[in-house]
C-alpha positions as CSV (number, residue, x, y, z in Angstrom):
1,A,-30.5,-4.5,14.2
2,K,-27.8,-5.2,11.7
3,R,-27.5,-1.6,10.7
4,T,-26.8,-0.5,14.3
5,Q,-24.1,-3.2,14.5
6,Y,-22.6,-2.0,11.3
7,F,-22.7,1.6,12.5
8,K,-21.1,0.7,15.8
9,R,-18.4,-1.3,14.1
10,A,-17.6,1.6,11.8
11,E,-17.4,4.0,14.7
12,Q,-15.0,1.6,16.4
13,Y,-12.8,1.4,13.4
14,C,-12.8,5.2,13.1
15,K,-11.7,5.6,16.7
16,E,-9.0,3.0,16.3
17,Y,-7.5,4.7,13.2
18,R,-7.8,8.1,14.8
19,K,-5.9,6.8,17.9
20,A,-3.2,5.2,15.7
21,E,-2.8,8.5,13.8
22,L,-2.5,10.5,17.0
23,D,0.0,8.0,18.5
24,E,2.2,8.4,15.5
25,L,2.0,12.2,15.7
26,R,2.9,12.0,19.4
27,L,5.9,9.8,18.7
28,K,7.0,12.1,16.0
29,R,6.8,15.1,18.3
30,E,8.6,13.3,21.2
31,A,11.4,12.3,18.9
32,K,11.8,15.9,17.6
33,K,11.7,17.2,21.1
34,E,14.6,14.9,22.1
35,G,16.5,15.7,19.0
36,N,16.0,12.3,17.4
37,F,14.3,11.2,14.2
38,Y,11.1,9.2,14.0
39,V,10.9,6.7,11.2
40,P,7.3,5.7,10.5
41,S,6.4,2.1,9.8
42,E,6.3,0.9,6.2
43,P,3.0,0.2,4.6
44,K,1.7,-3.3,4.9
45,L,-0.7,-3.2,1.9
46,A,-0.2,-2.0,-1.7
47,F,-2.4,-1.6,-4.7
48,V,-0.8,-2.3,-8.1
49,I,-2.4,-1.4,-11.4
50,R,-1.3,-2.6,-14.8
51,I,-1.4,0.3,-17.3
52,R,0.3,-1.1,-20.4
53,G,0.5,-4.2,-22.6
54,I,3.0,-7.0,-22.5
55,N,4.9,-6.5,-25.8
56,Q,8.7,-6.9,-25.6
57,V,8.7,-7.9,-22.0
58,S,11.2,-10.3,-20.4
59,P,9.9,-13.7,-19.3
60,K,10.7,-13.0,-15.6
61,V,8.6,-9.8,-15.6
62,R,5.8,-11.6,-17.4
63,K,5.8,-14.4,-14.8
64,V,5.7,-11.9,-11.9
65,L,2.7,-10.2,-13.6
66,Q,1.0,-13.6,-13.8
67,L,1.7,-14.3,-10.1
68,F,0.1,-10.9,-9.2
69,R,-2.9,-11.8,-11.5
70,L,-2.2,-8.7,-13.7
71,R,-3.1,-10.4,-17.0
72,Q,-5.0,-7.5,-18.6
73,I,-4.5,-3.8,-19.0
74,N,-6.2,-1.7,-16.2
75,N,-6.3,-4.7,-13.8
76,G,-5.6,-3.9,-10.2
77,V,-4.8,-6.0,-7.1
78,F,-4.2,-5.4,-3.5
79,I,-0.9,-7.0,-2.4
80,K,0.2,-7.7,1.2
81,L,3.8,-6.4,1.4
82,N,6.3,-8.9,2.7
83,K,9.9,-9.7,1.6
84,A,8.8,-11.9,-1.3
85,T,6.3,-9.5,-2.7
86,V,8.6,-6.5,-2.3
87,N,11.3,-8.3,-4.2
88,M,8.8,-9.2,-7.0
89,L,7.7,-5.5,-7.1
90,R,11.4,-4.6,-7.4
91,I,11.7,-7.0,-10.4
92,I,8.9,-5.3,-12.2
93,G,9.5,-1.8,-10.7
94,K,11.9,-0.9,-13.5
95,W,9.2,-1.8,-16.0
96,P,7.1,1.4,-16.6
97,H,3.8,-0.6,-17.2
98,I,2.6,-0.9,-13.7
99,W,1.7,1.7,-11.0
100,P,2.2,0.6,-7.3
101,G,0.7,2.7,-4.5
102,S,-0.1,2.3,-0.8
103,L,-3.4,3.2,0.8
104,V,-3.5,6.1,3.3
105,L,-6.6,5.7,5.5
106,S,-6.4,9.2,7.1
107,D,-6.7,11.1,3.8
108,Q,-8.6,8.4,1.8
109,H,-6.3,8.8,-1.2
110,W,-3.5,6.8,-2.8
111,D,0.1,7.7,-1.9
112,D,2.8,6.7,-4.3
113,V,5.3,4.1,-3.1
114,C,8.8,5.5,-3.2
115,R,11.1,3.5,-5.5
């Protein structure tokens, strides 16, 4: 009984994501047809991976890494993107020891966040 519920829920999510993708494509085509530009919405979720150590790092960057729970090398966390977290990513964005990315559900792969 639970398997059928899980399967139905998965199908519902699949339809929902497909509909959202087609709506975005439709809006893009309508804007192009009218001679306008369509600006897609920004990602709401990011995945950040720490790829290097903490030697010779400023205290501010170290504190942001603590807040994101990136204490060890190869740790990764999902982060909900709001104004505060985007500013914190901007603080450590100049630091080449992390790798932020956003999840793309249609392709099931990671898309790099533009800096």
